[in-house]
C-alpha positions, 0 to 999 in steps of 0.5 A: 855862235856858241855852236861854232865856238864849241865846233873850233874848240873842240876842233882844235883839242883833237888836232892836239891829241892827234899830235901827241899820239902820233909822238908817242905811238909805239912800234908796229910790235907793240901795236900788236900787243895791244888788247883789242877793246871790248866789243860794245854791247848792241842797244836794244830800241825795244827794251823798257825805257825805266818807267815800270809804274803799273797803269793806274798810276800812271793815269793818276800822275797824268790826272795830277798833272792835268789839273785835278780841277778840269780833269774832275770835271771830265771824269764826272762826264765820262762816270754819268754817260756811262752809267746811263749808258749801262742803265739803257743798255740793261732795259733795251735787252730787257725789252726785247720779245720774242714777237713771234711766241707773244703773237702765236699765243695771243692768237691761240687765246683769241681763237678761242674766243678768250680775250682775257687770256690773251691780256693776261699773256701780254701782262706776264710779258716784258717789253713794249710789244706786249705793253701795245698789244694790251693796248690794243686788247682792251679796246678790241670792243670798240672797233679795229680803228680805235685799236689802230689808233690806240697801238700807234699812240702807244707805240710812240710813247713806248719809243719815247720811253726807249730813247730815255736819257739819250739826251744827256749821253749826247750832252756829255759827248759834247760838255767833255771836249769843251772842258778840255779845250776850256784847260787847254786855253788856260794852259797856256794862259799859265804858260805865257804868265809865267814867262811874263813873270820870269822875263825870259822864254824858258823851255820848261817854263813852255813845256809846264803849261803845254803839258796840262794843255795837252793832258785835258785835251786828250782826256775830254777827247777820250771821254767824248770817244768812248761815249760816242761808242756807247751811243751809236750802239744804243741808237742802233740798239733801239731802231732795231726794238721799233722796227720789232714794234712796228712789224708786230703791231701790223700783225696785231691789227691783222690779226685782231681783224681776222678773229673780228669777222 
């Protein structure tokens, strides 16, 4: 009804103005002397919208608008998850060993009958492969079967150490979206409470609650996505090292069998 009345008033005013313009219209000669209106400057749709704030200030503003309580919990999940992921990446990079070089050094020492030198080579080499070789060398005099059992058992221990901390990253990946969804529900509850108090459905009240809800949801999902990328990278890194350990262990047992004959 409001739009209909406004349209009727606009149409009536337009007709009145048109009639007055027709009565006071100048002669054709006078119309030619009227200067043409200046051309309108085209609007560039790709111009900046006027928000010249730096990115960190925009993120800070959204962080506060989303609710400091829940956004702080989401941020803690991100910080702890990234700390564990970075520590695991450094540890796994240090765990990688040049197995061919290590096997060659151990083989040279065993061919000379110097088992202690082979142990020193393994002690001075970092990584799980060298640790597995050392456990096999100290049981070399107990027979090949005992060496195989020691290599297999210690390989499982080393694999568990490589996977250390991944459960915490997985936990943060699951908790961050849950905290975001919890903030979403609380934001909606706050919006409905404000509507109930005001006794009217105001766009400002609804938009405020929905804004808080959406910001917390986005924060939780972003944290989960970032940590998921690191988690998958760590899993692939561990699989590569485990495959390297298994291949090196088989070659090591074959080497011991060859040198015991």
